[in-house]
Backbone as CSV, one residue per row, in Angstrom:
resi,resn,N_x,N_y,N_z,CA_x,CA_y,CA_z,C_x,C_y,C_z
1,MET,-142.826,217.794,-121.637,-143.290,217.997,-122.987,-142.180,217.699,-124.004
2,ARG,-140.984,218.178,-123.694,-139.863,217.975,-124.598,-139.516,216.495,-124.725
3,THR,-139.535,215.762,-123.625,-139.245,214.336,-123.625,-140.299,213.584,-124.421
4,ARG,-141.527,213.964,-124.248,-142.630,213.311,-124.976,-142.465,213.509,-126.488
5,LEU,-142.107,214.703,-126.899,-141.898,215.002,-128.313,-140.719,214.184,-128.868
6,ALA,-139.657,214.067,-128.105,-138.496,213.281,-128.538,-138.863,211.812,-128.696
7,VAL,-139.648,211.276,-127.778,-140.086,209.876,-127.859,-140.960,209.671,-129.097
8,MET,-141.827,210.619,-129.391,-142.692,210.498,-130.575,-141.861,210.497,-131.860
9,PHE,-140.857,211.369,-131.926,-139.995,211.409,-133.107,-139.197,210.122,-133.259
10,MET,-138.705,209.591,-132.157,-137.962,208.334,-132.221,-138.867,207.186,-132.665
11,ALA,-140.081,207.139,-132.178,-141.022,206.090,-132.576,-141.353,206.198,-134.062
12,ALA,-141.581,207.418,-134.539,-141.868,207.621,-135.962,-140.673,207.197,-136.811
13,GLY,-139.454,207.518,-136.356,-138.252,207.120,-137.084,-138.102,205.616,-137.172
14,LEU,-138.371,204.930,-136.082,-138.287,203.464,-136.084,-139.317,202.860,-137.032
15,LEU,-140.502,203.414,-137.072,-141.528,202.905,-137.990,-141.109,203.099,-139.438
16,LEU,-140.544,204.250,-139.750,-140.102,204.501,-141.125,-138.983,203.558,-141.546
17,VAL,-138.093,203.242,-140.644,-136.996,202.322,-140.946,-137.535,200.918,-141.175
18,ALA,-138.531,200.509,-140.436,-139.067,199.149,-140.527,-140.022,198.969,-141.694
19,MET,-140.581,200.009,-142.240,-141.593,199.887,-143.296,-141.127,199.104,-144.519
20,PRO,-139.919,199.348,-145.070,-139.508,198.558,-146.234,-139.471,197.058,-145.956
21,ALA,-139.148,196.658,-144.762,-139.089,195.236,-144.431,-140.469,194.606,-144.439
22,TRP,-141.506,195.358,-144.143,-142.862,194.809,-144.149,-143.279,194.366,-145.548
23,GLY,-142.827,195.047,-146.579,-143.254,194.740,-147.932,-142.432,193.663,-148.623
24,HIS,-141.357,193.205,-148.021,-140.478,192.238,-148.664,-140.856,190.819,-148.222
25,HIS,-141.029,189.945,-149.191,-141.422,188.572,-148.908,-140.301,187.617,-149.274
26,SER,-140.305,186.448,-148.664,-139.300,185.447,-148.990,-139.596,184.837,-150.354
27,PHE,-138.601,184.172,-150.906,-138.752,183.498,-152.199,-139.946,182.551,-152.181
28,SER,-140.004,181.699,-151.154,-141.041,180.664,-151.111,-142.452,181.226,-150.937
29,ALA,-142.577,182.464,-150.501,-143.899,183.074,-150.372,-144.452,183.481,-151.735
30,GLU,-143.578,183.809,-152.675,-144.028,184.318,-153.964,-143.776,183.403,-155.153
31,PHE,-142.726,182.551,-155.077,-142.315,181.794,-156.249,-142.333,180.294,-155.985
32,ASP,-142.550,179.526,-157.055,-142.634,178.076,-156.974,-141.282,177.460,-157.327
33,SER,-140.610,176.880,-156.339,-139.276,176.325,-156.567,-139.288,175.048,-157.395
34,THR,-140.473,174.522,-157.715,-140.561,173.311,-158.533,-140.851,173.626,-159.998
35,THR,-141.062,174.884,-160.328,-141.403,175.257,-161.697,-140.319,176.155,-162.286
36,LEU,-139.287,175.521,-162.862,-138.210,176.261,-163.504,-138.610,176.558,-164.946
37,LEU,-138.629,177.825,-165.291,-138.939,178.251,-166.650,-137.656,178.503,-167.418
38,LYS,-137.689,178.231,-168.690,-136.578,178.555,-169.578,-137.178,179.407,-170.686
39,LEU,-136.912,180.706,-170.607,-137.529,181.659,-171.521,-136.491,182.277,-172.447
40,ARG,-136.815,182.327,-173.734,-135.956,182.988,-174.713,-136.778,184.132,-175.296
41,GLY,-136.192,185.316,-175.270,-136.930,186.464,-175.776,-136.042,187.677,-175.921
42,THR,-136.702,188.831,-175.994,-136.020,190.092,-176.228,-136.293,191.056,-175.085
43,VAL,-135.240,191.689,-174.601,-135.383,192.681,-173.539,-136.138,193.888,-174.079
44,THR,-137.152,194.332,-173.338,-137.848,195.564,-173.705,-137.456,196.711,-172.783
45,LYS,-137.073,196.360,-171.540,-136.700,197.391,-170.568,-136.071,196.715,-169.361
46,MET,-135.224,197.448,-168.646,-134.712,196.961,-167.369,-134.850,198.082,-166.356
47,ASP,-135.534,197.768,-165.241,-135.724,198.735,-164.168,-134.671,198.508,-163.097
48,TRP,-133.868,199.511,-162.810,-132.839,199.452,-161.760,-133.412,200.117,-160.520
49,VAL,-134.288,199.395,-159.810,-134.950,199.930,-158.623,-134.717,199.001,-157.443
50,ASN,-134.774,199.549,-156.245,-134.673,198.740,-155.033,-136.052,198.275,-154.603
51,PRO,-136.230,197.134,-153.977,-135.174,196.263,-153.504,-134.690,195.269,-154.559
52,HIS,-135.380,195.174,-155.712,-134.971,194.255,-156.771,-135.032,194.958,-158.114
53,ALA,-134.061,194.671,-158.966,-134.112,195.133,-160.347,-135.086,194.222,-161.100
54,TRP,-135.642,194.715,-162.194,-136.616,193.944,-162.978,-136.244,193.991,-164.451
55,ILE,-136.295,192.825,-165.095,-136.074,192.724,-166.540,-137.435,192.507,-167.191
56,HIS,-137.775,193.370,-168.117,-138.997,193.208,-168.902,-138.575,192.566,-170.214
57,MET,-139.234,191.473,-170.587,-138.861,190.802,-171.830,-140.099,190.294,-172.563
58,ASP,-140.023,190.269,-173.881,-141.082,189.720,-174.720,-140.648,188.347,-175.204
59,VAL,-141.513,187.363,-174.993,-141.251,185.991,-175.399,-142.260,185.614,-176.479
60,LYS,-141.745,185.145,-177.618,-142.606,184.729,-178.716,-143.096,183.313,-178.451
61,ASN,-144.406,183.123,-178.477,-145.025,181.820,-178.237,-145.063,181.008,-179.529
62,PRO,-145.241,179.687,-179.444,-145.289,178.845,-180.647,-146.360,179.272,-181.649
63,ASP,-147.466,179.859,-181.158,-148.537,180.281,-182.070,-148.273,181.646,-182.701
64,GLY,-147.121,182.259,-182.393,-146.754,183.542,-182.967,-147.111,184.739,-182.096
65,SER,-147.920,184.539,-181.079,-148.253,185.640,-180.173,-147.061,185.938,-179.270
66,VAL,-147.098,187.067,-178.614,-146.004,187.478,-177.745,-146.523,187.674,-176.324
67,THR,-145.781,187.144,-175.356,-146.104,187.327,-173.943,-145.022,188.180,-173.313
68,SER,-145.438,189.204,-172.590,-144.492,190.067,-171.881,-144.281,189.505,-170.486
69,TRP,-143.032,189.197,-170.161,-142.658,188.633,-168.864,-141.925,189.672,-168.044
70,LEU,-142.064,189.570,-166.738,-141.368,190.421,-165.787,-140.494,189.514,-164.935
71,ILE,-139.166,189.690,-165.015,-138.214,188.831,-164.325,-137.568,189.609,-163.178
72,GLU,-137.739,189.100,-161.963,-137.130,189.730,-160.792,-135.666,189.333,-160.705
73,ALA,-134.814,190.310,-160.469,-133.379,190.059,-160.316,-132.950,190.488,-158.911
74,GLY,-131.676,190.433,-158.663,-131.163,190.872,-157.370,-131.242,192.384,-157.242
75,SER,-130.729,192.903,-156.156,-130.727,194.354,-155.960,-129.763,194.992,-156.964
76,PRO,-129.998,196.237,-157.326,-129.073,196.893,-158.257,-127.623,196.842,-157.774
77,ASN,-127.398,197.039,-156.489,-126.051,197.001,-155.944,-125.419,195.614,-156.118
78,ALA,-126.186,194.562,-155.848,-125.674,193.198,-156.011,-125.367,192.909,-157.480
79,LEU,-126.210,193.373,-158.394,-125.968,193.153,-159.826,-124.709,193.880,-160.282
80,LEU,-124.504,195.094,-159.796,-123.288,195.837,-160.151,-122.048,195.095,-159.681
81,ARG,-122.103,194.504,-158.483,-120.956,193.750,-157.962,-120.711,192.478,-158.770
82,ARG,-121.748,191.942,-159.436,-121.595,190.725,-160.242,-121.189,191.031,-161.675
83,GLY,-121.032,192.281,-162.020,-120.590,192.615,-163.368,-121.637,193.229,-164.260
84,PHE,-122.864,193.346,-163.796,-123.892,194.030,-164.575,-123.609,195.522,-164.566
85,ASN,-124.106,196.211,-165.575,-124.212,197.659,-165.533,-125.444,198.037,-166.342
86,LYS,-125.751,199.304,-166.401,-126.989,199.717,-167.064,-126.986,199.451,-168.563
87,ASN,-125.838,199.111,-169.134,-125.752,198.791,-170.558,-125.676,197.290,-170.828
88,SER,-125.756,196.466,-169.790,-125.623,195.018,-169.974,-126.798,194.411,-170.731
89,LEU,-127.993,194.865,-170.442,-129.197,194.320,-171.086,-130.041,195.458,-171.650
90,LEU,-129.587,195.985,-172.762,-130.306,197.084,-173.412,-131.527,196.554,-174.150
91,PRO,-132.541,197.403,-174.361,-133.707,196.979,-175.146,-133.265,196.430,-176.505
92,GLY,-133.878,195.310,-176.893,-133.552,194.660,-178.162,-132.574,193.510,-178.022
93,THR,-131.936,193.364,-176.847,-130.988,192.281,-176.620,-131.736,190.954,-176.502
94,GLU,-131.306,189.951,-177.280,-131.902,188.616,-177.160,-131.291,187.930,-175.946
95,ILE,-132.145,187.379,-175.087,-131.667,186.712,-173.876,-132.366,185.379,-173.675
96,TYR,-131.714,184.553,-172.901,-132.264,183.281,-172.439,-132.235,183.375,-170.913
97,VAL,-133.383,183.166,-170.273,-133.485,183.319,-168.828,-133.975,182.023,-168.207
98,GLU,-133.346,181.645,-167.106,-133.845,180.548,-166.278,-134.408,181.185,-165.022
99,ALA,-135.667,180.887,-164.729,-136.340,181.567,-163.627,-137.422,180.675,-163.035
100,TYR,-137.797,180.988,-161.807,-138.859,180.253,-161.118,-140.138,181.069,-161.155
101,ARG,-141.190,180.434,-161.648,-142.466,181.110,-161.892,-143.151,181.539,-160.602
102,ALA,-143.885,182.634,-160.700,-144.677,183.132,-159.578,-145.782,182.129,-159.254
103,LYS,-146.075,181.980,-157.972,-147.120,181.036,-157.543,-148.499,181.430,-158.041
104,ASP,-148.710,182.715,-158.313,-150.024,183.148,-158.796,-150.200,182.918,-160.302
105,ALA,-149.229,182.258,-160.941,-149.256,181.891,-162.363,-149.293,183.100,-163.291
106,SER,-148.907,184.273,-162.783,-148.806,185.449,-163.644,-147.538,185.321,-164.488
107,ASP,-147.367,186.218,-165.418,-146.183,186.209,-166.281,-145.055,186.957,-165.581
108,ARG,-144.706,186.448,-164.405,-143.682,187.030,-163.558,-142.871,185.883,-162.976
109,ALA,-141.557,186.082,-162.855,-140.696,185.006,-162.352,-139.490,185.578,-161.628
110,ASN,-138.862,184.742,-160.806,-137.654,185.084,-160.073,-136.471,184.558,-160.864
111,GLY,-135.675,185.436,-161.425,-134.577,185.038,-162.297,-133.390,184.453,-161.558
112,GLN,-132.765,183.457,-162.166,-131.551,182.846,-161.623,-130.355,183.156,-162.514
113,ASN,-130.483,182.871,-163.798,-129.417,183.100,-164.768,-129.990,183.833,-165.957
114,VAL,-129.179,184.668,-166.565,-129.542,185.269,-167.843,-128.332,185.116,-168.754
115,CYS,-128.595,184.694,-169.969,-127.523,184.489,-170.941,-127.823,185.303,-172.187
116,CYS,-126.775,185.884,-172.737,-126.892,186.582,-174.008,-125.609,186.306,-174.784
117,GLN,-125.454,186.900,-175.932,-124.298,186.601,-176.776,-122.971,186.973,-176.117
118,THR,-123.002,187.866,-175.142,-121.755,188.259,-174.481,-121.409,187.371,-173.294
119,GLY,-122.310,186.462,-172.914,-122.006,185.554,-171.814,-123.166,185.372,-170.859
120,MET,-122.871,184.755,-169.715,-123.893,184.450,-168.730,-123.708,185.330,-167.503
121,LEU,-124.821,185.776,-166.953,-124.812,186.560,-165.729,-125.749,185.916,-164.725
122,PHE,-125.333,185.897,-163.471,-126.151,185.341,-162.397,-127.012,186.461,-161.844
123,LEU,-128.335,186.292,-161.910,-129.247,187.324,-161.438,-129.318,187.378,-159.923
124,GLY,-129.199,186.231,-159.287,-129.067,186.191,-157.846,-130.157,186.820,-157.041
125,SER,-131.400,186.670,-157.461,-132.459,187.279,-156.672,-133.089,186.302,-155.703
126,SER,-132.542,185.096,-155.628,-133.131,184.115,-154.720,-132.923,184.531,-153.279
127,GLY,-133.786,184.069,-152.430,-133.692,184.384,-151.012,-134.075,183.171,-150.202
128,GLU,-134.568,183.392,-149.041,-134.958,182.306,-148.148,-135.986,181.413,-148.831
129,GLY,-135.700,180.107,-148.865,-136.611,179.142,-149.467,-136.341,178.854,-150.928
130,ALA,-135.352,179.502,-151.524,-135.046,179.284,-152.936,-134.269,177.987,-153.113
131,PRO,-134.429,177.316,-154.276,-133.668,176.093,-154.533,-132.183,176.406,-154.681
132,GLU,-131.343,175.477,-154.303,-129.899,175.695,-154.363,-129.320,175.385,-155.736
133,GLU,-129.929,174.471,-156.476,-129.364,174.065,-157.759,-129.667,175.104,-158.829
134,LEU,-128.716,175.299,-159.709,-128.922,176.155,-160.868,-128.713,175.289,-162.102
135,ILE,-129.641,175.344,-163.021,-129.563,174.538,-164.234,-129.214,175.471,-165.384
136,TYR,-128.191,175.114,-166.147,-127.743,175.973,-167.232,-128.312,175.484,-168.557
137,GLY,-128.901,176.391,-169.305,-129.536,176.053,-170.577,-128.567,176.088,-171.738
138,PRO,-129.036,175.695,-172.929,-128.166,175.579,-174.097,-127.557,176.904,-174.539
139,LEU,-128.292,177.991,-174.458,-127.726,179.283,-174.861,-126.610,179.686,-173.911
140,CYS,-126.768,179.389,-172.625,-125.733,179.716,-171.642,-124.456,178.956,-171.975
141,LYS,-124.562,177.681,-172.299,-123.385,176.876,-172.611,-122.699,177.415,-173.858
142,ARG,-123.501,177.756,-174.870,-122.930,178.255,-176.109,-122.296,179.627,-175.893
143,ALA,-122.946,180.494,-175.102,-122.443,181.856,-174.903,-121.183,181.869,-174.058
144,SER,-121.006,180.898,-173.182,-119.845,180.924,-172.289,-118.594,180.346,-172.926
145,LYS,-118.688,179.761,-174.119,-117.504,179.191,-174.777,-116.670,180.248,-175.455
């Protein structure tokens, strides 16, 4: 009886450890590597959650309407190692983001670079199947000088 109970606990533990991996998808499963977006807008919020941080931003369209975009970034730990902190992208900060659009054509994308007046930061959320090239936009060039 005791051995059976120990085996059940070990099996339950292994399932709990494996569960987060079931929900994580590769870059190519969710994002289109041929559709690079260049978005300029204002940060409304940044979520520092695992497995990926998220930047919420409002982008003003040519007709004057506003679209709220959700940009996937790397893990909070990876962003901290790259120089981000919780004050790097406060609400109201104007940013320029280069990102790959979601395959479902929603207003969601996988971020590569984010540029603001203080400089450029690599979001680094790409994974298996992501394109290797990074294209730098005009705001990034101006901000890095």
